N, C-alpha and C positions, 0 to 999 in steps of 0.2 A: 501890162494895167494895174497889176497887183501894186506896182511900186507907186503909181498913182494915187492909190488909195490909201498908203501909209503902211503897206504891207511889205518890206524888203525881203527879196529873194523867196517867197514863199513856194513851194513846190506847187504843181499844177495838179489839182486834184480833181476827179473825174467822180460825179455823184451818179450813181445808177439808181434807177428807179425803186422803191422800196418793194421788198418781199411780203406778201401780206402770210400771216399765220394766223390760221383760224383755230380757235379753241372752242369748245362747246361745253357751255355751263349746263347743267342739267339741276332743274329744280323741281322738286317734287312737290306738289301739293295735295293735301289729304282731304277729303270732305268727309265728314263722319256724320252719319245717320245713326242714331239712335233709337233702337227697337226695344220697348220693354216687353219683357214676358213676366207672365204670372206663374211661379209655381208653387202649385199649393201643398203645402204640409201639414198632414195630420198625424198628431200623435195620440196613440190609443193606448192607454193604460189598462193593464189586465190585474185584480187582483186575486191573489190565489189563497182559500183558506185552507190550510191543511189539520185535520183532525187527527190527533196523534193520540193513540190508545196505548196506555201503558198498562200491562198486567203485572200486579204485584204478587208473588205467591204467597199463600196464606197456608200452612203446612198443620193438619191436624192427626191425632194418631187416635186409633182406637183399637181395644183387646177384646178379646174373645175366648170365653171359656167352654169347653166341651165336655162331655161326661160320655164315657162308654163302660158299661158294664160286661164283666168277661164271666163266664161259668165254667171254671175248671174243673174238671174232674167231679163231674154232679152225679150223685148217687143215682143207679140204675132206678128206674119208676118214676123219677122226677123227670116232668114233661120240661121243654125249652130247647131253643137253639144256641150255641155260640156265634160269636162274631162272624166265623168261618162258615156258620150253615150247619156244623155237626156238633155232635155234644162232645165235649171234652177237648176240641180242639182251640188252640189259640193262636192269633196271628204273629205271637211273637216266639213260638217254638220252631225249629227246622224239622221239616219232613223225615219222617223215622225215626224222630228223636222219643223217649218212651216218655208218655205221661204219668207223673206218678200223681196219686190223689192226695189232697190235704185234709 
């Protein structure tokens, strides 16, 4: 019969039923719902005032003069006491040193 159709010596081809290969195509759809949120942000400014006391030294000087009277080697019969409480003693003499009248 192939020769009648103009196809000489064609091999006998058997056609099988088709094999169905199925593929799954996944399509992702996103529905977005936007929910606004109000975030209150408060800025608090704190001002600090610092009082800095600075002490500047001002030096002064004073001088004091004292007067002390000593009676060394007083004459007997003349009253009075020396700085050590007894007649004839001086705070500048060592104990037991002879006192010489002047």
